[in-house]
C-alpha positions as CSV (number, residue, x, y, z in Angstrom):
1,M,-45.9,-65.0,8.4
2,S,-42.8,-67.1,9.0
3,P,-42.1,-68.2,12.6
4,A,-39.5,-66.2,14.5
5,P,-36.1,-67.8,14.5
6,R,-35.2,-69.7,17.6
7,I,-31.8,-69.2,19.3
8,P,-30.5,-72.4,20.8
9,I,-30.0,-72.2,24.6
10,F,-26.3,-73.2,24.3
11,M,-25.7,-70.1,22.0
12,I,-27.3,-67.8,24.7
13,L,-25.1,-69.4,27.4
14,G,-22.1,-69.1,25.2
15,I,-22.7,-65.4,24.6
16,L,-23.3,-64.7,28.3
17,G,-20.2,-66.7,29.2
18,A,-18.1,-64.6,26.8
19,V,-19.2,-61.3,28.6
20,R,-17.2,-60.0,31.4
21,I,-19.1,-57.7,33.8
22,A,-17.3,-56.2,36.8
23,S,-20.4,-54.3,38.0
24,V,-23.7,-52.8,36.9
25,G,-21.9,-49.5,36.1
26,H,-19.5,-51.4,33.9
27,A,-22.3,-53.1,31.9
28,V,-24.3,-49.8,31.5
29,F,-21.2,-47.8,30.5
30,A,-20.2,-50.3,27.9
31,V,-23.7,-50.6,26.4
32,V,-24.2,-46.8,26.4
33,M,-20.8,-46.2,24.6
34,V,-21.8,-48.7,21.9
35,A,-25.2,-47.1,21.5
36,L,-23.7,-43.6,21.3
37,G,-21.2,-44.8,18.8
38,V,-23.9,-46.1,16.6
39,V,-25.7,-42.8,16.8
40,G,-22.5,-41.1,16.0
41,V,-22.1,-43.1,12.8
42,I,-25.7,-42.5,11.7
43,K,-26.1,-38.9,12.9
44,P,-22.7,-37.4,13.8
45,D,-24.2,-33.9,14.6
46,Y,-26.5,-35.5,17.1
47,M,-23.7,-36.7,19.2
48,P,-21.2,-34.0,20.0
49,L,-19.2,-36.3,22.2
50,W,-17.9,-38.0,19.1
51,S,-18.1,-35.0,16.7
52,P,-15.2,-32.6,16.6
53,P,-15.9,-28.8,16.1
54,D,-17.1,-27.8,12.6
55,H,-13.9,-25.9,11.8
56,V,-11.7,-29.0,12.2
57,P,-10.3,-30.4,8.9
58,L,-11.8,-33.7,7.8
59,H,-14.7,-33.2,10.2
60,D,-16.9,-36.0,8.9
61,V,-14.1,-38.5,8.7
62,L,-13.0,-37.8,12.3
63,A,-16.6,-37.9,13.6
64,H,-17.1,-41.4,12.1
65,L,-13.7,-42.5,13.3
66,C,-14.5,-41.4,16.8
67,A,-17.8,-43.1,16.8
68,A,-16.2,-46.3,15.6
69,V,-13.7,-46.2,18.5
70,S,-16.7,-45.9,20.9
71,I,-18.4,-48.9,19.4
72,A,-15.2,-51.0,19.3
73,C,-14.1,-50.1,22.8
74,G,-17.6,-50.3,24.3
75,A,-18.0,-53.8,23.0
76,G,-14.5,-54.7,23.9
77,L,-15.2,-53.8,27.6
78,L,-17.5,-56.8,27.8
79,V,-15.1,-59.3,26.3
80,P,-12.8,-61.0,29.0
81,R,-9.7,-61.3,26.8
82,I,-9.7,-57.7,25.6
83,A,-11.6,-55.9,28.4
84,T,-8.5,-54.4,30.0
85,L,-7.0,-53.4,26.6
86,A,-10.3,-51.8,25.6
87,A,-10.4,-49.9,28.9
88,R,-6.8,-48.7,28.4
89,V,-7.3,-47.6,24.8
90,F,-10.7,-46.0,25.5
91,L,-9.3,-43.9,28.4
92,G,-6.3,-42.8,26.3
93,Y,-8.6,-41.9,23.5
94,L,-11.0,-39.9,25.8
95,V,-8.1,-38.0,27.4
96,L,-6.6,-37.1,23.9
97,W,-10.0,-36.1,22.6
98,S,-10.7,-33.9,25.6
99,L,-7.3,-32.2,25.3
100,V,-7.6,-31.6,21.6
101,F,-11.2,-30.4,21.5
102,R,-12.6,-29.6,25.0
103,I,-9.5,-28.0,26.7
104,Y,-8.8,-26.2,23.4
105,D,-12.3,-24.6,23.6
106,V,-11.6,-23.4,27.2
107,V,-8.2,-22.0,26.2
108,T,-9.6,-20.1,23.2
109,G,-12.9,-19.1,24.8
110,P,-12.3,-18.8,28.6
111,T,-15.1,-16.4,29.1
112,E,-17.7,-18.6,27.4
113,F,-19.6,-20.8,29.8
114,G,-20.4,-23.3,27.1
115,S,-16.7,-24.2,26.8
116,W,-16.5,-25.0,30.5
117,D,-19.7,-26.9,30.5
118,G,-18.5,-29.0,27.5
119,C,-15.2,-29.6,29.3
120,A,-17.1,-30.7,32.4
121,E,-19.2,-33.2,30.4
122,A,-16.0,-34.7,28.9
123,G,-14.5,-34.8,32.4
124,V,-17.3,-36.9,33.8
125,I,-16.9,-39.5,31.1
126,V,-13.1,-39.5,31.5
127,A,-13.6,-40.0,35.2
128,G,-15.9,-43.0,34.6
129,A,-13.6,-44.6,32.0
130,W,-10.6,-44.0,34.3
131,L,-12.2,-45.7,37.3
132,L,-13.4,-48.6,35.2
133,Y,-9.8,-49.0,33.9
134,T,-8.5,-49.1,37.5
135,R,-11.0,-51.9,38.1
136,L,-10.0,-53.9,35.0
137,A,-6.3,-53.3,35.2
138,D,-4.1,-56.4,35.1
139,D,-0.6,-57.1,36.4
140,W,1.0,-55.4,33.4
141,D,-0.9,-52.2,34.0
142,R,0.0,-52.3,37.7
143,A,3.7,-52.8,36.9
144,H,4.0,-50.3,34.0
145,L,1.2,-47.9,34.4
146,R,0.8,-47.7,38.2
147,F,0.3,-43.9,38.1
148,A,-2.8,-44.6,36.1
149,V,-4.3,-47.4,38.1
150,G,-3.3,-46.8,41.7
151,E,-5.1,-45.1,44.6
152,T,-3.8,-41.7,43.5
153,A,-5.4,-42.2,40.1
154,V,-8.7,-43.2,41.7
155,R,-8.7,-40.0,43.8
156,V,-7.8,-37.8,40.8
157,A,-10.6,-39.4,38.7
158,R,-13.1,-38.8,41.4
159,A,-11.9,-35.2,41.7
160,F,-12.6,-34.8,37.9
161,Y,-16.1,-35.9,38.6
162,G,-16.6,-33.6,41.6
163,I,-15.2,-30.6,39.7
164,A,-17.5,-31.3,36.8
165,M,-20.6,-31.2,39.0
166,I,-20.0,-27.5,39.8
167,P,-20.5,-26.2,36.2
168,F,-23.5,-28.4,35.9
169,G,-25.0,-26.7,38.9
170,L,-24.0,-23.2,37.8
171,A,-25.7,-23.8,34.4
172,H,-29.1,-24.1,36.2
173,F,-28.7,-20.6,37.5
174,L,-27.1,-19.0,34.4
175,Y,-29.8,-20.4,32.2
176,L,-32.5,-20.3,34.8
177,D,-35.4,-19.6,32.4
178,R,-34.5,-22.6,30.3
179,T,-34.1,-24.8,33.4
180,V,-37.5,-23.6,34.8
181,S,-39.2,-24.4,31.5
182,M,-38.0,-28.0,31.6
183,V,-39.5,-28.8,35.0
184,P,-42.5,-31.1,34.4
185,G,-45.8,-29.2,34.4
186,W,-47.4,-31.4,37.1
187,L,-44.7,-30.4,39.6
188,P,-45.4,-27.3,41.7
189,A,-42.9,-24.5,42.3
190,H,-40.9,-24.7,39.1
191,L,-38.4,-22.0,40.1
192,A,-37.7,-23.7,43.4
193,W,-37.0,-27.1,41.7
194,A,-34.7,-25.4,39.2
195,C,-32.7,-23.7,42.0
196,F,-32.7,-26.9,44.2
197,T,-31.3,-29.1,41.5
198,G,-28.7,-26.6,40.5
199,G,-27.6,-26.2,44.2
200,A,-27.7,-30.0,44.6
201,F,-25.1,-30.5,41.8
202,I,-22.8,-27.8,43.3
203,A,-23.2,-29.3,46.8
204,A,-22.4,-32.8,45.5
205,G,-19.3,-31.6,43.7
206,V,-18.0,-29.9,46.9
207,A,-18.7,-33.0,48.9
208,I,-16.9,-35.3,46.5
209,L,-13.9,-33.0,46.4
210,A,-13.8,-32.7,50.2
211,G,-14.3,-36.4,50.7
212,V,-17.2,-35.9,53.0
213,W,-20.2,-38.2,52.4
214,A,-18.7,-38.5,48.9
215,R,-20.3,-41.8,48.1
216,L,-23.7,-40.5,48.9
217,A,-23.1,-37.4,46.9
218,A,-22.0,-39.4,43.9
219,V,-25.1,-41.7,44.1
220,L,-27.4,-38.7,44.4
221,T,-25.9,-37.1,41.2
222,V,-26.7,-40.3,39.3
223,V,-30.2,-40.3,40.7
224,Q,-30.6,-36.6,39.7
225,I,-29.3,-37.2,36.2
226,G,-31.5,-40.3,35.9
227,A,-34.5,-38.2,37.1
228,F,-33.8,-35.8,34.3
229,M,-33.9,-38.6,31.8
230,V,-37.2,-40.0,33.2
231,L,-39.0,-36.8,33.8
232,V,-37.8,-34.5,31.1
233,W,-36.1,-36.2,28.1
234,I,-38.0,-39.4,27.8
235,P,-41.4,-37.6,27.8
236,M,-40.0,-35.2,25.1
237,I,-39.1,-38.3,23.0
238,A,-42.5,-39.8,23.6
239,T,-44.5,-36.8,22.6
240,G,-42.1,-35.6,19.8
241,P,-40.9,-34.3,17.5
242,I,-37.8,-33.1,19.2
243,D,-34.9,-31.1,17.8
244,P,-31.3,-32.1,17.5
245,F,-30.4,-30.2,20.7
246,E,-32.8,-32.3,22.7
247,W,-31.4,-35.5,21.1
248,I,-28.0,-34.4,22.1
249,E,-29.1,-33.9,25.7
250,V,-30.7,-37.4,25.8
251,G,-27.4,-39.0,24.6
252,M,-25.3,-36.9,26.9
253,S,-27.5,-37.6,29.9
254,A,-27.2,-41.3,29.2
255,A,-23.4,-41.1,29.0
256,L,-23.2,-38.9,32.2
257,M,-25.4,-41.3,34.1
258,A,-23.4,-44.4,33.0
259,A,-20.1,-42.7,34.0
260,G,-21.6,-41.5,37.3
261,L,-22.6,-45.1,38.2
262,I,-19.0,-46.2,37.9
263,V,-17.9,-43.3,40.1
264,A,-20.5,-44.1,42.7
265,E,-19.5,-47.8,42.6
266,S,-15.8,-46.9,43.2
267,Y,-16.6,-45.9,46.8
268,R,-18.2,-49.3,47.4
269,M,-15.0,-51.0,46.3
270,R,-12.7,-48.6,48.2
271,S,-14.3,-47.2,51.4
272,D,-12.0,-44.2,51.8
273,A,-14.7,-41.6,52.0
274,V,-16.2,-40.2,55.2
275,G,-19.6,-41.7,55.5
276,A,-19.1,-44.2,52.7
């Protein structure tokens, strides 16, 4: 067996020096977007975030194009010279994608909860990308796109996040049997846990919208989504096999957690929430 190749220390330092990280949330969000983009290229149907509805013309081409944007922008977020441009382009792309596909679903199917839930998922990722953009904005952005990087923009992005938590919580009650079935077997009172976590999402959304203990609420949503990853999805992957729906949930949970980290960090940078 040939020895493993050695990477000179100066190359490692050079790579680290070329990376621009504003926060933990920034790094996690960028890495997750690259990873999800790669999945979107390999298995477009496993990553609905980058896959347009089946009825859209040139579905496969658009799915791969969207995944490529995710990879390019996610990687660009870590490169100092283009981080701001990557954040600007990615936010614009996410807003456009949400308007064309997610808002369209709500307009055409307002009585279908799945349309609202999908819109909420997109809203969380838009909120994270938007708040990251406000962090990375340069003088040009502040001069020409102040509406998108100022304090009002920060509050609107947080509101998107807060609103999105409410459908997440409602889903626990509307699909109660499914939620109860996903509670780990070693935990007691499965029904109580299902109701508690659903209520927690709703309460957090209201707190964020009201600006009362908003930072704590945002942090707890990240903890709860992370707990789902650790207690539900990762064990499913480990025991396998899992179906495409479960792979979708794993990827979506990672994206929601990454975006939630940025939202939670935004209160540390701007202490304008009661109790922050």
